[in-house]
N, C-alpha and C positions, 0 to 999 in steps of 0.2 A: 504493500500500499504506500509506503514511504517513497519507493522508487517511482510509482505511478504519479504521485503528487509532484515529485521533482520534475519528471518529464513534462507534465502538464504546465507547470510553472515556467519552465524554460521555453516551451512552445508559445505560450501566451505572451510572455515578456518579449521574446524576439519579434513576434508578429506585431505587438503593440508599438515597439520602438521603431520598427520598419515603417509602419503606417504613419507615425508621427513625422519621421524624417521625410517620407514621401509627400505628405501634406506641405511640409516646409518647401520642398523643391517645387511642388506643383503651383503653390499659391504665391511664390516669389518669382515667377516669370518662366520657370522651366516646365512647360506644359506638354512635353513629349512623353507619351505613354510608354515608349520603349525604354526610357531611362528608369521609369518607375518599375517596369518589369524586371530590369536588372537588379534593382534593390530587393525586390521580393524573391528573386531567384537566389540571391546571396543569403537572404534570411533562411530560405528553404534548405540550402546546403548546411548552414550552421545548425539548424534544427536536427537534420539527419545525423550530423556528427555528434551533437551533444545529447541526443536521446537514444534509447535502446528500442529496437524493433522498427517495423515499417509503418505502423498505424499513425504515428504522430507526423511523419513526413507526408503521408497520404492526406490526412486532415488538413495539414498546413498547405498542401498543394491546392486543394479545392478552395480553401479560404483565400489564397493569393489570387486565384483566377476571378472569384466573385468580387474581391476587394477592388481589383483593378477596374472591373466593369462598373461597380457601384460608385466608387469614389472618384475615379479619374477618367471615365469615358462619358461622352455626351449621350443623353442628358444626365448631368451629375446627380448623385444621390438617388438614382433609380436604376434598377436592373433593366437592361434593354438588350434583347438578343435579336432584334429585327433589323439592325443596321446591315447594309450590304456587306457581305463577306464576313460578318462577325461570327456566325456559327462555326465557320472554318477556323477563324482565328482563335475562338474560344476552345475548340477541340485541340488545336495545335498547342496552345499555351498549357492546357491541362495535361496533355500527353508529355510535353517537355518537362513540366513540373514534376509529374509522377516519375518519369524516368530518372530525372536528376536526383530526386529523393531516394528512389530505390537503389540507384547505383552508388550513391554516397553511403547509404546505410550498409549495402553489401560490402563495400570496401572497408568500412569500419569494422564489420564483423570478421572479415578476413584478417585484418590486422590484429584484432583481439585473439583470433584463433592461432595466428603465428606467435603472438606473445605468450599465449598459454602453452603452446608446443615448446617454445624455447625454455619456459619455466620448468616444464616437465623434464626436458633433457638435462637442464642444470641439476634438478633434483636427482635424476638418475645417475649423473656423474658423481654427485655428492654421496649417494648411497653406495656406488661402486667403490669410491675411495674409502668409505667407512668399512665396507666389507673387506677390502684389501688390507687395510690397516689392522682390523681385528684378526684376520687370518695370519698376518705377519707377526703380530704381537704374540698370538698363541704359540707360534713356532719359535720365534726368536727369544722370547722371555723364558721359555721352559728350560732351554739348555743351560744358560748361566745360573738360573735359580737352582736347578737340580745339582749343578756342580758346587755351588756355594753351600747348599744343605749337606751334600755328601762330604765335602772337605771339613765343614764344621763338626759333623757327627764323628768323623774319623779322629779329629783332634780331641774332642771331648771324651770319646770312649777309650782311646788308646794313647792318651797323652803321656802316661808314665812309661809306656813301652817304646814310644817314638824317640828317635834321636833329634838333636837340635836342628840338624839339616832337614830332616823330614818335616818337623814342625814348621820351620821357616818356609818350606816349599808349599805346605798346605795353606799357610797364611797368605803367601804370595798369590796362590791360585784364587783365594777368596777376594783379595784386593783386585786382581786382574778382572775377575768376573763382575765385581761390583762397579768398576770403572766402565765396563762394557754396558751394564745396565744404565748407568748414569748417562752415557752417550745416547742410548736409545730413548731415554726420557727427554733429553734435549731435542732429539729429532721429533718426538711426538708433540712437544710444546711448540716447536717451530711451525707445525701445521696449523696451530690455532691462530697464527698471524694472518692466515689466508682466509678471506671472506668469500665463500663460494656463491653467495646470493647477490653479490655486487658486480656491476659491469667492470669496475676497476678492482680486481681481486686482491691486488697488493698496492701498497702506498709506495709509489716509485718517485725517485728524485734523481737528478743528474749526478752520477758518481764517476770519479776517476778510476779506470780499470786497474791501473797499477797499484793504487792504494788499497782497493778491495782485495786484490790478490796477495799483497804483502801482509795484510791483516789476517787473511785466512792461513797463510803459511806460518805466521807467528803463533796463532792459536793452535795449529796442528803440532808444532814443535814443542809446545808445553805438554802435550799428551805423549808425543813420541820424540824425545830429545834428539835421538840420532837420525831423525828423518832427513833425507837429502832430496830436494826438489830442484830440478833444472828448469828454469823458466825461459821460454822463448816467445818474444812478442815484438810487434813493430816498433820502430823508433818514434813514430809520430804519436801525438797526444790523443788518447782515446778516452771518451766520456760518453756513457750511455745511461738511459734511465733504468733504475733497478731499486729493489729493496736490498741495501748492502748486507744486512744481517742474514737474510735468507740466502743470498748468493754465496756468501762466505760459508754458510752451512753446507751448501751443495758442493763447493770446492773441497771442504774438509772431508765430507763423506767420501767423495771419489778418490781423493789422494790417500786417505786412510785405508780404504779398501785396496788400493794398488800396493801400498806398503805392506799391509798385513797378509792379504789373501793371495797375492800373486805367486808366492814361493820363490821370489827373486831377491837377490841382495843388491841389484843394480839400482841406481837412482831412478826416481820417477820423473818423467817429462811432463811439464805443463806447457802446452803449445797454444798460443793465442794468435788468432788470425783476424784481419779486418776484411769483411765481405762487403758487397755493394750495399746491402740494407741491414746487416747484422754483424755482430762480433761472435766468433766461435771460440770455445774453450775446449781443448782436448787434453785429457789425462791419460797418459800412455805408460804402461808398465812392460817389463820384459820377462814375464814369468810364463806359467803354463798355459795361460789363456782361458777362455770360457768354453764350456761345453756347447757344442752346436745345437744340441737338443734344447738347451735352456735359453738360448739367445732370444727367441720370439717371446718368451715369458719373463725375461729378466727383471722387468720393471713392475711386475704384478704383485710384488710383496710377499711371495711365498718363500719357503725355505729352499736354499740352493744346496744341492747334494755335494758330497765330497768328490774330489777329483776335478772340480772346477777351480777358478781363480779365487773363490771365496770359501774354500773348504774349512777354514778355521772355525768360523761361525757363519750363520746365514746373513747375507747382505740385503735380503729382501726388503726389510722395512726401510732401510736407508735409501735404497734405490727407488722405492716407491714414492718416498717423500721427495727425493730429488726431482722425479718426474712431475709431481704435483706442483712444486715450486716453479719449475721452468715453464710448464704449461700456463700457470697463472701469470707469468711474465710475457706470455705470447710467443715463447720460443719452443724449441724441440730438443729432445735428448735421445741419443742413439748409443748402442753398444756393438762393437765389432771386434773380431780378432785380426790383428795386423800380422802379416808375415813378410819377411824379406830374406835376402841372401844369408844374413847372419843373425837376424833378430826375429822374435815372435813375442806375442803377448796379447793383452787385452787393451782396448782403447775406448774410453767413454767420451763422447763429444756432445756438448750442448751449445745452443745459440741463443743470444739475446738480441732482439730487434733494436735497431737504432731509433732515435727520436725522429718522428715524422716531421718533415718540414712543412710549415704553414703555406 
């Protein structure tokens, strides 16, 4: 009922305002009926846009035709359908008014349907992300928690029988797995910075690429003091819109995976390239590479089996979050195995679009 009253109020108000403006035009020297017809047609389009359904546009169409005849056609303030050619004019005006109202209403309904479809797709993507994260958490949290509980039980139950070296090893395992859990919690908290219901999913600002990369490497070396990263980037100044905290998290995840899971002692390469409309970041290791069977599903957040480049623990949750962050920035992320005459290993590449010129 509230919606009906709103639609009626909009219809009456627009028709009343149009009629008042038309009287002003007509009685101050502009007595061309064609100009009045344009005003009523404009009002009809606005009514079709502002109301829901076809009925209000049809009622407004009939009113417009009769108003032009009654107020602005000779003899004034009388309905007269006997003038030469007027029946044809009346039918033509009514047809045009009805078609205009119907087409406008149809376009509005199509736009609403498209908006609703986009909203459903956004919700579906959000549900897919939630499902992937839950699946990844169920896999990736179980392993370190089981290890922590097992090590703690061994220490408590056999403390008197264990040597100092064995006790130190158990405590070291607990610390290592606890740090792994902390890193995963940081990843999960990172996702909360992304607003999936907004057109601008992340708050971006123009950032210097070199500074973001330097900060990511410094944060990584606090976790892994002996980490060696070789950076290759253009000499020219690079600045692109991004959320620096999120992109730093992506770089840290990819470099940490390369250092821990590749099975190689060689330094990791971070290669930055400037493309026509984007900047690409490639993290390349020289280890065992990724299983070909896992490559199509590497970013889905599931547990990665042993024998791949992340056999130490599953990389799934970190890679799933990396993909979420990059897609929220409007970029893409891919994973491949690179092979050469003397080298092989895994390479993860993501792109960030440059700022669009006005």
